[in-house]
PASEGU-140895 format. One line per field, with one value per residue (C-alpha): residue number from 1; residue in one letter; chain; x, y, z. Coordinates in Angstrom, 3 decimals. Example, Ala and Ser with C-alpha at 12.3 -4.5 7.8 and 13.67 -1.06 7.14 Angstrom:
2
num 1;2
residu A;S
chaine A;A
u 12.300;13.670
v -4.500;-1.060
w 7.800;7.140
This chain:
615
num 1;2;3;4;5;6;7;8;9;10;11;12;13;14;15;16;17;18;19;20;21;22;23;24;25;26;27;28;29;30;31;32;33;34;35;36;37;38;39;40;41;42;43;44;45;46;47;48;49;50;51;52;53;54;55;56;57;58;59;60;61;62;63;64;65;66;67;68;69;70;71;72;73;74;75;76;77;78;79;80;81;82;83;84;85;86;87;88;89;90;91;92;93;94;95;96;97;98;99;100;101;102;103;104;105;106;107;108;109;110;111;112;113;114;115;116;117;118;119;120;121;122;123;124;125;126;127;128;129;130;131;132;133;134;135;136;137;138;139;140;141;142;143;144;145;146;147;148;149;150;151;152;153;154;155;156;157;158;159;160;161;162;163;164;165;166;167;168;169;170;171;172;173;174;175;176;177;178;179;180;181;182;183;184;185;186;187;188;189;190;191;192;193;194;195;196;197;198;199;200;201;202;203;204;205;206;207;208;209;210;211;212;213;214;215;216;217;218;219;220;221;222;223;224;225;226;227;228;229;230;231;232;233;234;235;236;237;238;239;240;241;242;243;244;245;246;247;248;249;250;251;252;253;254;255;256;257;258;259;260;261;262;263;264;265;266;267;268;269;270;271;272;273;274;275;276;277;278;279;280;281;282;283;284;285;286;287;288;289;290;291;292;293;294;295;296;297;298;299;300;301;302;303;304;305;306;307;308;309;310;311;312;313;314;315;316;317;318;319;320;321;322;323;324;325;326;327;328;329;330;331;332;333;334;335;336;337;338;339;340;341;342;343;344;345;346;347;348;349;350;351;352;353;354;355;356;357;358;359;360;361;362;363;364;365;366;367;368;369;370;371;372;373;374;375;376;377;378;379;380;381;382;383;384;385;386;387;388;389;390;391;392;393;394;395;396;397;398;399;400;401;402;403;404;405;406;407;408;409;410;411;412;413;414;415;416;417;418;419;420;421;422;423;424;425;426;427;428;429;430;431;432;433;434;435;436;437;438;439;440;441;442;443;444;445;446;447;448;449;450;451;452;453;454;455;456;457;458;459;460;461;462;463;464;465;466;467;468;469;470;471;472;473;474;475;476;477;478;479;480;481;482;483;484;485;486;487;488;489;490;491;492;493;494;495;496;497;498;499;500;501;502;503;504;505;506;507;508;509;510;511;512;513;514;515;516;517;518;519;520;521;522;523;524;525;526;527;528;529;530;531;532;533;534;535;536;537;538;539;540;541;542;543;544;545;546;547;548;549;550;551;552;553;554;555;556;557;558;559;560;561;562;563;564;565;566;567;568;569;570;571;572;573;574;575;576;577;578;579;580;581;582;583;584;585;586;587;588;589;590;591;592;593;594;595;596;597;598;599;600;601;602;603;604;605;606;607;608;609;610;611;612;613;614;615
residu L;Q;Q;Y;L;E;Y;P;R;L;W;H;G;R;K;A;Q;Y;R;C;Y;A;I;L;K;A;G;G;E;A;W;L;Y;R;G;R;M;L;Q;V;C;A;K;P;Y;G;D;G;L;S;F;Q;D;H;R;V;H;V;T;N;V;A;T;N;I;D;D;P;F;F;T;P;E;M;P;E;M;M;E;I;A;D;P;G;G;D;F;N;K;I;A;R;L;V;A;D;L;A;N;A;A;A;P;F;L;F;A;A;S;T;H;H;F;E;L;C;G;I;D;I;L;F;D;S;M;T;N;N;P;W;L;I;E;I;N;C;P;P;N;N;A;G;S;M;P;Q;G;S;V;E;H;F;H;S;T;L;Y;R;E;L;L;S;A;F;V;R;E;L;P;S;P;N;W;I;Q;V;R;S;A;I;S;V;A;T;P;T;L;T;S;R;F;K;H;T;A;R;W;R;Q;F;L;D;L;R;D;A;C;A;Q;I;C;K;M;R;Q;Q;N;N;N;L;S;V;T;F;D;R;T;E;Y;Y;D;F;F;S;T;K;K;T;T;L;P;D;I;I;F;L;E;N;A;G;G;S;Q;V;P;R;C;V;T;Q;A;V;S;N;A;L;N;A;R;W;R;E;V;H;G;A;M;I;K;A;K;A;R;A;L;V;S;E;F;V;S;E;A;T;F;I;F;F;A;A;N;A;T;A;I;F;R;Q;L;S;S;M;L;K;S;D;I;I;V;C;C;C;E;E;S;H;N;A;N;N;R;E;T;W;G;N;K;A;L;L;V;S;L;V;D;N;E;Q;W;P;W;A;H;V;Y;A;I;P;H;A;S;N;V;T;G;E;V;Y;N;L;V;H;L;V;R;Q;I;R;N;V;N;P;H;A;F;I;V;C;D;G;V;A;M;A;P;H;R;R;P;S;S;H;L;V;D;A;Y;V;V;A;F;H;K;A;F;G;P;H;L;A;A;C;C;C;P;R;P;L;A;Q;E;I;F;S;C;A;N;N;Y;D;E;K;S;L;T;R;I;W;E;P;G;S;I;S;T;E;A;L;A;G;V;I;A;L;L;D;E;Y;F;C;G;V;F;E;A;Y;E;S;A;Y;A;Y;F;R;S;A;E;T;I;P;F;Y;R;L;L;V;F;L;A;S;N;P;K;V;H;I;L;S;S;T;P;G;N;Y;F;E;T;S;S;I;I;I;D;H;L;P;V;V;A;F;V;H;A;S;L;S;P;S;V;I;A;D;A;A;T;V;H;N;I;A;I;R;A;G;D;F;L;A;P;R;L;L;E;R;C;T;A;S;Q;R;G;K;Q;R;K;T;M;I;K;R;E;K;T;P;I;A;V;R;I;S;L;A;H;Y;N;T;L;E;D;L;H;S;L;F;V;L;L;T;S;L;P;G;W;Q;D
chaine A;A;A;A;A;A;A;A;A;A;A;A;A;A;A;A;A;A;A;A;A;A;A;A;A;A;A;A;A;A;A;A;A;A;A;A;A;A;A;A;A;A;A;A;A;A;A;A;A;A;A;A;A;A;A;A;A;A;A;A;A;A;A;A;A;A;A;A;A;A;A;A;A;A;A;A;A;A;A;A;A;A;A;A;A;A;A;A;A;A;A;A;A;A;A;A;A;A;A;A;A;A;A;A;A;A;A;A;A;A;A;A;A;A;A;A;A;A;A;A;A;A;A;A;A;A;A;A;A;A;A;A;A;A;A;A;A;A;A;A;A;A;A;A;A;A;A;A;A;A;A;A;A;A;A;A;A;A;A;A;A;A;A;A;A;A;A;A;A;A;A;A;A;A;A;A;A;A;A;A;A;A;A;A;A;A;A;A;A;A;A;A;A;A;A;A;A;A;A;A;A;A;A;A;A;A;A;A;A;A;A;A;A;A;A;A;A;A;A;A;A;A;A;A;A;A;A;A;A;A;A;A;A;A;A;A;A;A;A;A;A;A;A;A;A;A;A;A;A;A;A;A;A;A;A;A;A;A;A;A;A;A;A;A;A;A;A;A;A;A;A;A;A;A;A;A;A;A;A;A;A;A;A;A;A;A;A;A;A;A;A;A;A;A;A;A;A;A;A;A;A;A;A;A;A;A;A;A;A;A;A;A;A;A;A;A;A;A;A;A;A;A;A;A;A;A;A;A;A;A;A;A;A;A;A;A;A;A;A;A;A;A;A;A;A;A;A;A;A;A;A;A;A;A;A;A;A;A;A;A;A;A;A;A;A;A;A;A;A;A;A;A;A;A;A;A;A;A;A;A;A;A;A;A;A;A;A;A;A;A;A;A;A;A;A;A;A;A;A;A;A;A;A;A;A;A;A;A;A;A;A;A;A;A;A;A;A;A;A;A;A;A;A;A;A;A;A;A;A;A;A;A;A;A;A;A;A;A;A;A;A;A;A;A;A;A;A;A;A;A;A;A;A;A;A;A;A;A;A;A;A;A;A;A;A;A;A;A;A;A;A;A;A;A;A;A;A;A;A;A;A;A;A;A;A;A;A;A;A;A;A;A;A;A;A;A;A;A;A;A;A;A;A;A;A;A;A;A;A;A;A;A;A;A;A;A;A;A;A;A;A;A;A;A;A;A;A;A;A;A;A;A;A;A;A;A;A;A;A;A;A;A;A;A;A;A;A;A;A;A;A;A;A;A;A;A;A;A;A;A;A;A;A;A;A;A;A;A;A;A;A;A;A;A;A;A;A;A;A;A;A;A;A;A;A;A;A;A;A;A;A;A;A;A;A;A;A;A;A;A;A;A;A;A;A;A;A;A;A;A;A;A;A;A;A
u 29.156;27.401;28.726;30.401;28.005;29.750;27.415;26.468;24.445;26.915;26.868;28.690;30.775;31.559;30.211;27.395;25.731;22.815;22.750;19.157;17.588;15.170;13.529;13.039;10.696;10.472;6.897;8.064;7.254;9.615;9.750;11.750;12.764;12.129;15.471;18.713;22.348;24.143;27.799;30.195;33.710;36.468;37.609;35.731;34.433;35.271;36.323;39.802;40.346;42.312;40.330;43.171;42.143;39.582;38.625;37.199;35.156;34.553;31.937;32.463;33.122;36.036;37.785;37.482;37.563;41.310;41.261;41.483;38.495;36.307;32.702;30.778;27.510;24.422;21.130;18.001;14.366;12.861;9.528;7.036;4.226;6.005;5.438;8.543;10.681;13.652;11.736;9.285;12.040;14.065;10.935;10.374;14.010;13.644;10.441;12.206;14.997;12.564;10.748;14.027;14.983;11.520;12.065;14.878;13.327;11.108;11.769;10.000;8.117;6.972;8.158;11.783;13.313;16.601;17.804;19.656;21.849;21.340;23.842;22.476;23.815;21.601;22.204;22.245;21.120;18.002;17.601;17.186;18.677;21.282;21.977;25.627;25.649;23.659;25.042;23.481;23.701;24.667;27.238;25.500;28.501;28.955;32.129;31.482;30.548;27.995;25.854;23.339;24.689;24.498;21.079;19.921;21.126;19.456;16.146;16.400;16.831;14.247;11.648;12.755;12.152;8.843;7.602;8.942;9.303;6.498;4.569;3.327;2.527;5.418;5.156;8.708;8.741;6.771;5.728;6.843;6.017;3.257;3.582;3.091;0.132;-1.005;2.517;4.284;3.783;4.420;7.699;8.808;8.120;9.811;12.990;13.289;15.042;17.773;19.049;18.539;20.224;23.204;23.084;23.109;26.123;27.836;27.277;28.517;31.637;32.081;31.965;34.510;36.777;36.420;37.404;40.312;41.410;41.263;43.551;46.007;45.924;46.510;44.324;41.331;42.318;39.256;38.485;34.959;33.223;29.521;30.273;31.559;27.854;26.433;23.082;24.867;26.539;25.510;22.891;25.473;27.572;24.961;21.484;20.311;18.085;19.271;18.017;17.760;17.920;16.512;15.311;18.573;16.915;15.240;18.491;21.435;23.174;26.212;29.667;31.206;33.954;31.248;29.357;32.687;33.649;30.271;30.674;34.164;33.050;30.284;32.965;35.297;33.132;35.426;33.686;36.406;39.195;37.823;34.687;36.588;39.094;36.302;34.367;37.432;38.350;34.774;34.568;37.805;36.847;33.352;34.856;37.116;34.284;31.990;34.555;36.401;33.399;34.672;32.005;30.278;27.511;25.849;22.366;20.573;19.148;18.517;15.125;16.752;19.337;16.592;14.539;17.590;18.160;14.510;14.466;17.421;15.661;14.501;10.711;10.493;12.611;10.990;11.787;11.232;10.766;10.398;7.477;9.948;11.686;11.475;9.259;12.402;13.282;9.858;7.012;6.615;9.930;10.353;6.804;3.434;4.467;7.149;6.683;6.258;7.389;7.997;11.665;11.088;8.429;9.671;10.881;11.295;12.082;10.231;12.373;13.182;15.951;16.389;15.973;15.627;16.360;17.044;20.116;18.291;14.900;14.613;11.506;12.271;16.067;16.289;19.423;18.861;21.333;22.713;24.811;21.770;19.476;22.037;22.585;18.823;18.509;21.524;20.047;16.945;18.750;22.589;22.693;20.273;21.115;20.792;20.237;20.653;19.387;22.047;20.744;19.629;22.806;25.516;25.151;25.774;27.621;30.161;28.476;29.841;28.991;30.995;28.003;25.588;25.630;24.607;24.718;23.085;24.025;22.604;25.016;22.411;21.497;25.142;26.311;26.828;25.130;22.143;23.792;23.486;25.813;25.290;28.318;28.884;31.683;31.278;30.082;26.329;24.748;24.312;21.578;19.433;19.989;19.405;22.778;26.017;28.488;31.592;31.984;34.890;34.219;33.664;30.996;29.294;29.209;27.459;24.829;24.152;24.486;22.242;22.654;25.030;25.904;26.283;29.988;29.276;27.642;30.568;32.930;30.850;31.155;34.982;35.159;32.857;34.969;38.408;38.206;35.467;35.629;39.352;40.329;38.392;38.143;41.335;39.919;36.554;37.028;37.683;34.827;32.265;33.686;33.163;29.697;28.606;30.133;28.540;25.109;24.720;23.985;21.610;19.753;19.249;18.194;15.613;14.289;13.992;12.100;9.618;9.188;8.562;5.335;2.551;0.823;3.711;4.019;7.485;7.158;8.916;8.681;8.221;5.593;6.166;9.820;11.707;15.054;14.463;17.165;16.889;18.557;17.130;17.273;20.754;21.112;19.380;20.389;19.600;16.224;12.900;9.305;6.299;2.606;0.831;-2.472;-3.878;-1.883;-1.730;1.766;1.045;0.230;3.492;5.639;3.980;4.553;8.236;8.556;7.227;10.063;12.700;13.059;13.157;11.329;8.891;5.410;4.578;4.811;8.434;7.800;7.569;3.772;3.743;6.195;4.203;0.967;2.584;4.036;0.745;-1.522;-1.370;-2.394;-5.666;-7.827;-8.943;-7.748;-5.518;-8.205;-9.572;-6.145;-5.057;-8.269;-7.659;-5.120;-5.882;-2.989;-1.005;1.605;3.997;6.479;10.109;13.144;16.503;19.876;23.344;26.790;26.447;23.332;23.704;21.866;21.072;19.266;17.130;16.487;14.946;12.763;11.738;10.764;8.560;6.908;6.130;4.566;2.035;-1.451;-2.242;1.334;1.289;-1.531
v 1.301;3.762;7.248;7.748;9.118;12.387;13.377;10.248;10.252;10.610;9.351;11.828;12.961;9.467;7.767;5.308;2.420;0.157;-3.575;-4.465;-7.936;-9.160;-12.437;-13.297;-16.246;-18.579;-17.431;-13.851;-12.504;-10.095;-9.274;-6.657;-6.919;-3.918;-4.277;-3.048;-2.753;0.641;0.307;3.212;4.043;4.384;7.815;11.100;11.965;15.327;17.332;16.833;13.487;10.906;8.204;5.868;5.826;3.000;3.667;7.022;5.698;1.952;1.109;-2.702;-4.017;-6.107;-2.975;-0.998;-3.587;-3.266;0.504;1.853;4.159;1.287;1.496;-1.837;-2.322;-0.666;-2.554;-0.422;-0.860;1.244;3.051;1.758;4.277;7.199;6.985;9.055;7.312;5.095;1.821;2.677;3.997;0.840;-1.230;0.349;-0.375;-4.066;-4.362;-3.047;-5.523;-8.392;-7.303;-7.424;-10.780;-12.365;-14.221;-16.216;-16.947;-19.914;-23.286;-26.584;-25.137;-21.625;-22.343;-21.904;-18.620;-16.779;-14.483;-11.484;-8.967;-5.698;-2.876;0.609;4.202;7.246;10.426;13.239;15.800;13.916;11.411;8.624;5.122;3.599;-0.088;-0.925;-4.757;-7.847;-10.701;-14.159;-15.428;-12.518;-12.891;-13.875;-13.276;-9.738;-7.983;-8.913;-12.423;-11.143;-8.101;-6.196;-7.399;-11.076;-10.520;-8.823;-11.758;-14.300;-12.388;-12.052;-15.785;-16.782;-14.537;-15.731;-19.404;-18.512;-16.520;-18.560;-22.104;-22.378;-19.695;-17.806;-14.095;-11.742;-8.016;-7.385;-9.087;-6.840;-7.937;-5.432;-7.473;-10.028;-13.351;-13.661;-15.941;-15.483;-14.776;-17.675;-20.478;-18.072;-16.854;-20.339;-21.643;-18.684;-18.851;-22.460;-20.725;-23.018;-23.750;-20.192;-18.517;-20.898;-19.791;-16.147;-16.751;-18.565;-15.544;-13.224;-15.321;-15.309;-11.541;-11.475;-13.744;-11.411;-8.467;-10.375;-11.366;-7.759;-6.754;-9.580;-9.562;-6.373;-7.849;-7.379;-3.992;-1.857;1.755;2.552;5.905;6.335;9.681;7.650;7.912;11.340;10.792;10.279;13.688;16.028;18.562;21.259;20.140;19.499;20.491;16.847;15.907;13.388;9.994;6.721;4.401;0.893;0.043;-1.304;-4.307;-1.856;-0.097;0.700;3.963;4.785;5.691;8.996;7.246;5.748;9.045;10.763;8.187;8.468;12.278;12.050;9.710;12.176;14.912;12.819;11.000;9.681;6.428;4.874;5.389;5.991;3.908;0.871;1.051;1.364;-1.567;-3.829;-2.970;-3.380;-6.836;-7.889;-6.630;-8.152;-11.497;-11.489;-10.299;-13.212;-15.975;-15.767;-15.870;-16.381;-14.401;-11.184;-9.211;-6.086;-4.581;-1.681;-3.964;-7.603;-7.603;-6.634;-9.460;-12.091;-10.710;-10.891;-14.491;-15.293;-13.633;-15.766;-19.020;-21.303;-21.569;-25.216;-24.732;-25.641;-23.353;-24.192;-21.188;-20.890;-19.154;-17.720;-15.752;-12.022;-11.312;-10.576;-14.244;-15.702;-16.384;-12.642;-12.792;-16.399;-16.712;-18.224;-21.642;-21.882;-24.411;-23.029;-24.947;-24.125;-24.163;-24.835;-27.591;-29.183;-32.789;-33.659;-31.105;-31.498;-32.053;-28.812;-27.343;-24.179;-23.731;-20.219;-20.133;-17.479;-17.510;-15.504;-13.843;-10.063;-10.426;-12.912;-12.692;-16.473;-17.831;-20.959;-23.882;-23.513;-26.628;-28.745;-27.156;-27.632;-31.249;-31.904;-30.287;-32.073;-35.374;-34.663;-33.170;-33.200;-30.900;-28.276;-24.601;-23.066;-19.358;-17.942;-14.584;-13.326;-9.762;-10.025;-11.904;-9.550;-6.741;-9.201;-12.321;-12.591;-13.895;-16.999;-18.309;-21.552;-23.789;-22.492;-21.511;-17.895;-15.804;-12.341;-9.411;-5.817;-3.244;-0.686;-3.132;-3.530;0.097;0.910;2.467;1.132;-1.632;-5.389;-8.136;-11.744;-13.833;-17.200;-19.619;-21.567;-20.703;-20.342;-23.617;-23.626;-26.206;-24.081;-20.572;-19.543;-17.828;-19.683;-19.868;-20.394;-16.732;-14.658;-12.669;-9.389;-10.968;-12.615;-9.307;-7.624;-10.363;-10.221;-6.427;-4.886;-1.118;0.911;0.189;3.215;4.032;6.172;3.274;1.068;3.656;3.585;-0.224;0.006;2.485;0.309;-2.851;-1.264;1.685;0.628;-3.119;-3.472;0.024;0.875;-2.783;-3.906;-7.143;-8.792;-11.324;-8.706;-6.496;-9.268;-10.313;-6.768;-6.583;-9.705;-8.703;-5.159;-6.501;-9.331;-7.578;-4.906;-7.598;-9.764;-6.769;-6.022;-9.589;-9.633;-6.359;-7.609;-11.136;-9.886;-8.208;-10.795;-8.614;-8.873;-11.820;-12.168;-13.650;-16.870;-19.633;-21.923;-20.095;-19.824;-20.917;-17.914;-19.226;-22.784;-23.916;-26.961;-28.620;-25.710;-22.619;-22.369;-18.745;-15.371;-12.002;-8.896;-8.483;-8.986;-8.540;-8.542;-7.844;-6.378;-7.533;-3.970;-1.687;-1.968;-2.022;1.243;3.076;1.844;2.766;6.186;7.046;6.176;8.292;11.371;10.945;10.449;6.740;4.754;1.452;0.085;-1.455;-3.552;-6.926;-6.252;-7.754;-11.187;-11.577;-15.366;-15.602;-12.980;-14.889;-18.018;-16.294;-14.621;-17.526;-18.793;-15.386;-15.165;-15.908;-14.562;-11.106;-10.688;-11.396;-7.861;-6.271;-8.318;-7.652;-3.933;-4.329;-5.475;-7.942;-9.117;-6.606;-6.350;-4.049;-4.667;-3.558;-4.282;-3.432;-2.897;-2.632;1.095;0.782;1.094;0.240;3.897;3.778;0.886;2.677;5.577;3.109;1.363;4.623;5.483;2.090;1.867;5.367;4.242;3.761;0.046;-1.140;-2.884;-4.226
w -11.052;-8.720;-8.321;-4.978;-2.386;-1.441;1.374;3.309;6.528;9.435;13.038;15.270;12.317;11.079;7.918;8.742;7.004;7.968;7.798;7.105;6.796;4.194;3.158;-0.476;-1.027;-3.940;-4.663;-5.218;-1.736;-0.003;3.695;5.597;9.262;11.501;13.208;11.668;12.626;12.527;11.491;11.426;10.363;12.916;11.753;11.176;7.707;6.236;3.192;1.802;3.367;1.351;-0.422;0.514;4.161;4.222;7.842;6.801;3.862;4.309;6.940;7.086;10.547;9.307;7.987;11.251;14.041;14.717;15.032;18.583;17.836;16.558;17.635;17.771;15.809;17.270;16.918;16.532;15.547;12.768;13.007;10.412;10.983;9.262;5.459;4.813;7.411;6.859;7.050;4.275;2.035;2.539;2.010;-1.426;-2.302;-1.222;-3.247;-6.349;-5.732;-5.372;-8.557;-10.536;-9.040;-9.333;-12.612;-11.001;-7.588;-8.325;-6.731;-6.235;-3.249;-2.423;1.201;0.041;1.174;1.400;4.177;2.791;4.646;2.786;3.396;2.844;2.906;3.182;1.240;3.751;1.098;-0.077;2.786;0.192;0.649;-1.659;-1.993;-1.367;-1.399;-0.527;1.494;1.155;3.865;6.113;8.851;12.115;14.362;15.664;16.674;20.333;21.525;24.041;24.618;22.513;19.134;20.046;21.557;18.295;16.179;18.463;18.322;14.567;13.964;16.523;14.869;11.400;12.346;13.897;10.840;7.935;9.258;11.815;9.796;12.863;12.708;13.538;14.339;13.222;9.776;7.405;3.900;1.261;-1.856;-2.396;-4.143;-7.869;-8.529;-12.156;-13.462;-11.697;-14.290;-17.148;-15.768;-14.846;-18.330;-19.940;-17.945;-16.729;-13.900;-12.727;-16.209;-17.506;-14.537;-15.191;-18.847;-17.708;-15.476;-18.331;-20.609;-17.890;-17.444;-21.226;-21.184;-18.402;-20.426;-23.471;-21.295;-19.880;-23.381;-24.500;-21.718;-22.388;-26.188;-28.202;-30.971;-28.682;-27.341;-28.141;-27.331;-28.403;-28.213;-28.966;-30.598;-33.562;-34.407;-35.191;-33.484;-30.168;-30.161;-27.399;-28.422;-27.519;-30.439;-33.102;-34.114;-34.012;-31.035;-28.473;-29.638;-27.781;-30.765;-30.071;-33.614;-34.972;-36.699;-39.012;-39.917;-37.671;-37.011;-39.162;-37.875;-39.029;-41.051;-43.290;-43.836;-44.550;-47.134;-48.894;-48.925;-50.320;-53.087;-54.026;-54.353;-56.593;-59.169;-61.905;-62.869;-65.051;-62.587;-59.096;-59.630;-60.885;-58.021;-55.399;-56.865;-56.921;-53.309;-52.087;-53.618;-52.060;-48.608;-48.706;-49.868;-46.785;-44.523;-45.497;-45.118;-48.375;-50.757;-54.351;-56.199;-55.042;-56.652;-55.266;-55.325;-53.587;-50.838;-49.938;-51.610;-54.888;-54.441;-53.963;-56.850;-59.104;-58.062;-58.679;-62.123;-63.207;-62.337;-65.107;-65.313;-64.152;-61.002;-57.650;-54.732;-51.055;-48.705;-44.894;-43.193;-40.632;-43.385;-44.160;-47.185;-49.246;-49.052;-49.193;-51.642;-52.256;-54.097;-55.241;-56.644;-55.674;-56.967;-54.267;-51.524;-48.013;-44.896;-41.228;-40.458;-36.728;-36.975;-40.171;-39.711;-43.428;-46.104;-49.422;-52.547;-54.391;-56.593;-54.483;-50.726;-49.318;-45.570;-42.950;-40.666;-37.901;-37.350;-37.427;-35.228;-32.477;-32.672;-32.879;-34.518;-36.567;-36.728;-40.261;-40.021;-39.104;-41.756;-44.549;-43.545;-43.601;-47.032;-48.544;-47.333;-49.507;-52.511;-52.500;-55.453;-54.190;-54.366;-50.854;-50.453;-46.877;-45.664;-43.253;-42.967;-39.330;-38.411;-39.709;-37.123;-34.237;-35.468;-38.252;-41.426;-43.106;-46.561;-46.593;-45.731;-48.454;-52.105;-51.646;-48.504;-48.476;-46.236;-46.185;-44.914;-43.845;-41.068;-40.108;-39.625;-43.289;-46.351;-48.276;-50.165;-50.156;-51.290;-52.408;-51.480;-53.160;-52.142;-55.386;-58.889;-59.425;-60.553;-64.337;-64.299;-62.018;-63.291;-66.845;-67.332;-68.038;-65.188;-67.266;-68.052;-66.681;-63.565;-65.392;-67.654;-64.718;-62.862;-65.739;-65.778;-62.039;-61.554;-64.224;-64.359;-62.162;-58.550;-56.331;-56.102;-53.061;-51.243;-52.166;-50.717;-47.498;-47.363;-47.731;-44.827;-42.736;-43.169;-43.369;-40.969;-38.521;-38.195;-38.840;-37.671;-34.486;-33.560;-35.262;-36.784;-37.571;-34.817;-32.124;-33.440;-33.108;-29.732;-28.576;-30.059;-28.186;-24.851;-25.091;-26.035;-23.570;-20.247;-21.681;-23.603;-20.523;-18.481;-21.169;-21.136;-17.344;-17.382;-19.976;-18.579;-15.053;-16.299;-16.592;-19.210;-21.615;-24.010;-25.644;-29.114;-29.901;-32.496;-29.498;-27.482;-23.762;-23.982;-25.226;-23.970;-25.176;-27.575;-29.804;-32.770;-34.869;-32.546;-31.047;-29.915;-29.658;-31.033;-28.979;-30.692;-28.920;-30.007;-27.679;-27.387;-24.341;-22.901;-22.568;-24.800;-28.588;-30.150;-31.981;-28.702;-27.133;-30.143;-30.546;-26.911;-27.294;-30.372;-28.518;-26.026;-28.787;-28.099;-31.333;-31.147;-33.729;-34.071;-37.127;-38.743;-39.784;-43.251;-41.663;-41.287;-41.372;-38.467;-36.544;-37.231;-35.881;-32.789;-31.833;-32.578;-29.028;-27.700;-29.623;-26.625;-23.341;-22.454;-25.557;-28.081;-28.138;-28.420;-31.397;-33.282;-33.118;-35.908;-39.467;-39.290;-36.230;-35.243;-32.271;-30.599;-31.514;-29.469;-31.031;-29.534;-30.975;-29.378;-28.861;-26.652;-22.904;-19.687;-19.412;-22.788;-21.484;-18.152;-20.087;-21.986;-18.717;-17.084;-20.120;-20.344;-16.635;-16.801;-19.448;-17.968;-17.963;-18.455;-15.105;-12.971
């Protein structure tokens, strides 16, 4: 919501707004009409007046028309020669509006257009315009059936038909944004506009439903404050600098309840009593968190989990890995003899004993259809052992282990300490792993958890699940419902910003169709990676770091996926840029539920200020 404009431009002491008229064309063009309609409130504007009196503050004709002091609309023509005049200021505002809307304005013909009635207030202190609302189509009936208002409307529509239907020159329709030529097919293919705009509206409606449910159902009643996270404290309260943290896929921020629990555990280290209690409670909470997994073992991180699984394999076991996977769940861990396939392009899985698959990508944010993948694998080998990497999934969607034999989460990516868990809904397969699976749970734990597991990290996991997920958000379901609703609008705003720049290529397993879903890719997490035609990823990330904005450039330990995603960009203007790096790298921006539109606005201001970011 905009802050109320306390000092608006007045007309003889009454608050005034301007109804302006613009044309947005399917090709991306924007035109502004020189004529505008002055509309004023019926009552004087002054200090100390009640906000309940709409006829002091609301300039709409319908609100004021029945007042005895109502003043009809007043048509006027704006002067275009003055660079600092009203027309040129409004023109810049309309151009910005058209730029934001451009990805969704493509139709079968570039002759398609929309007439918009744009209501604008001016700040009397700065003389800058503020957008109030847009009416499509605007009302073409004035407050009086005859006279100057009706004549203005008649002239407006006559000149509109002449300029945009007959395509004759018009002195009063001024172009404020040119058509997109090079970018048009790229944007169209990325967004598939009609379907994707409908998808955006569906997500918006889903967010509205979540908010409505939270109001109606106490189980979804959430009060969230960003100061739950230390890095979001004001600099007046802490020595830490203000940080705009948009690198959550590399490791999220940690709420204060987690850091406090870790600190408390460090101050009370009695392994035989406190340590045993903490381990038992952590296992129970993680089991509930990952859909009632029956066996849990911990390690320092996900890589250690996968290496432990790999070390327990018999020597003759065949493992099938996916090139879309993080290195932790790929050949680097499972061994050079492992088979490597493309999860997205694969039509027939090869036969193997073990299949290592990702649930989501930490580079592209793509969420893979676990039901479909498991069904495909079981058709090849019904007795296969399926290991799923859920590290990228857990910060945004609730993890679930019931479809696979082992599901791995890493809590430092999901608002917790550096600790990972392998969650198994059924005992480990004896014929695949070299250890017996008929031991009691304590014996199995000793086999799968060599050495000591950090009691402090376990205490942090307990606080994360018990106090944060089920305390602040009351339950896992409501926590993830809130996460999704809070992430949706900022994520789509980020995508629109990037996709509207023809120099930016958003990485996807299906190049040119970021939003395209299939039997394999069914959703997107708020994670996006991109390359720029002129600026190297390192330059972009370094510039952000200087301004305390955390984004990252790299291969994100998924080089095969990055190689695949950038392969289609190895020609023409992008060839030089990609060869600057030893291996393909990209910029990654990843959001979490505590990020806001204001965070993204700061990033957008920085990026647009970089020389060469735009044409």
